[in-house]
C-alpha positions as CSV (number, residue, x, y, z in Angstrom):
1,I,6.1,-3.5,7.5
2,Y,4.8,-5.5,4.2
3,A,2.6,-4.6,1.4
4,Y,1.9,-6.3,-1.8
5,V,0.5,-5.2,-5.0
6,D,-2.5,-7.4,-6.2
7,E,-1.8,-9.1,-9.7
8,S,-4.8,-7.8,-11.3
9,P,-4.3,-5.8,-14.4
10,P,-5.0,-2.1,-13.4
11,N,-2.7,-2.5,-10.4
12,S,0.5,-4.9,-11.5
13,K,1.1,-3.0,-15.0
14,W,2.3,0.0,-13.4
15,F,4.5,-1.3,-10.5
16,F,6.7,-3.7,-12.4
17,N,9.6,-1.1,-12.6
18,P,11.9,-0.8,-9.3
19,I,11.9,3.0,-9.5
20,T,7.7,3.1,-9.7
21,L,7.8,0.5,-6.7
22,G,10.5,2.3,-4.8
23,K,8.4,5.6,-5.0
24,L,5.2,3.7,-4.0
25,A,6.7,1.9,-0.9
26,R,8.1,5.5,0.2
27,H,4.4,7.0,-0.1
28,L,2.7,4.2,1.6
29,R,5.5,4.4,4.3
30,D,4.9,8.1,4.8
31,T,1.0,7.7,4.9
32,W,1.4,4.6,7.2
33,T,3.6,6.6,9.7
34,A,1.6,9.7,9.6
35,T,-1.2,7.9,11.6
36,N,1.1,5.3,13.4
37,R,4.0,6.6,15.1
38,K,5.5,3.4,16.1
39,A,5.8,2.7,12.7
40,R,8.4,5.1,12.2
41,A,11.0,2.6,13.5
42,Y,10.2,0.2,11.0
43,P,11.4,-0.5,7.3
44,F,8.9,-0.8,4.6
45,I,8.7,-3.7,1.9
46,V,6.7,-3.9,-1.1
47,C,6.2,-6.6,-3.5
48,S,4.6,-6.6,-7.0
49,P,4.3,-9.0,-9.7
50,V,6.8,-8.8,-12.7
51,D,6.1,-11.6,-15.1
52,S,3.5,-14.1,-14.6
53,A,4.9,-16.4,-17.2
54,T,8.0,-17.1,-15.2
55,G,6.3,-16.6,-11.6
56,T,8.6,-13.7,-10.4
57,C,7.9,-10.7,-8.4
58,L,9.9,-7.4,-7.5
59,A,10.6,-6.5,-3.6
60,V,11.6,-3.1,-2.9
61,G,12.6,-2.1,0.7
62,V,12.7,1.4,2.0
63,P,14.6,2.4,5.3
64,P,12.4,3.5,8.5
65,L,11.8,7.4,8.9
66,A,13.5,7.2,12.3
67,D,16.6,6.0,10.6
68,D,19.2,8.6,10.8
69,A,22.1,6.9,9.2
70,H,20.2,7.0,5.7
71,K,22.2,3.7,4.8
72,S,20.3,0.9,3.2
73,E,20.9,-2.4,4.7
74,F,18.5,-4.1,2.6
75,H,20.7,-6.1,0.4
76,N,22.5,-7.8,3.2
77,A,19.1,-8.5,4.5
78,F,17.6,-9.9,1.4
79,V,20.6,-12.1,1.0
80,M,20.2,-13.4,4.2
81,A,16.5,-13.7,4.2
82,A,16.7,-15.7,0.8
83,Q,19.5,-18.2,1.9
84,R,17.5,-18.8,5.2
85,V,14.2,-19.8,3.4
86,Q,16.2,-21.2,0.3
87,A,14.5,-18.9,-1.9
88,K,15.4,-18.2,-5.5
89,A,16.4,-14.4,-5.4
90,K,18.0,-12.3,-8.1
91,F,19.9,-9.1,-7.3
92,N,20.1,-7.7,-11.0
93,Y,19.4,-4.0,-10.0
94,F,21.4,-0.9,-9.5
95,N,19.6,-0.4,-6.4
96,S,20.9,-2.7,-3.5
97,A,17.2,-2.3,-1.9
98,V,15.8,-4.3,-4.8
99,M,15.3,-8.0,-5.6
100,E,13.5,-10.5,-7.6
101,I,11.9,-13.5,-6.3
102,Q,9.8,-16.3,-7.3
103,V,6.1,-15.7,-6.3
104,E,5.9,-18.9,-4.1
105,D,9.3,-17.8,-2.2
106,R,7.3,-14.4,-1.2
């Protein structure tokens, strides 16, 4: 499941930080799965613009609620997806479920 934060000023200025964006992703996942039981089996990814001058956005993934392992496989999945579509991606964050990509590659 995928969501994108709009680039308009009231929204994007709050969600350029990976911690804040991760909290938003967990909240959206929890809200979505409360009304849609099938969604518990799917991970949730949220993107938000980081810098309009460089054209980058931040992607944060949270595991599905039905996942008992509590082990994030997002780093491997993000690396494979970036290679598959030849996207310019950076993994400069402590959390392996966070990546920075070019806006045109999202």
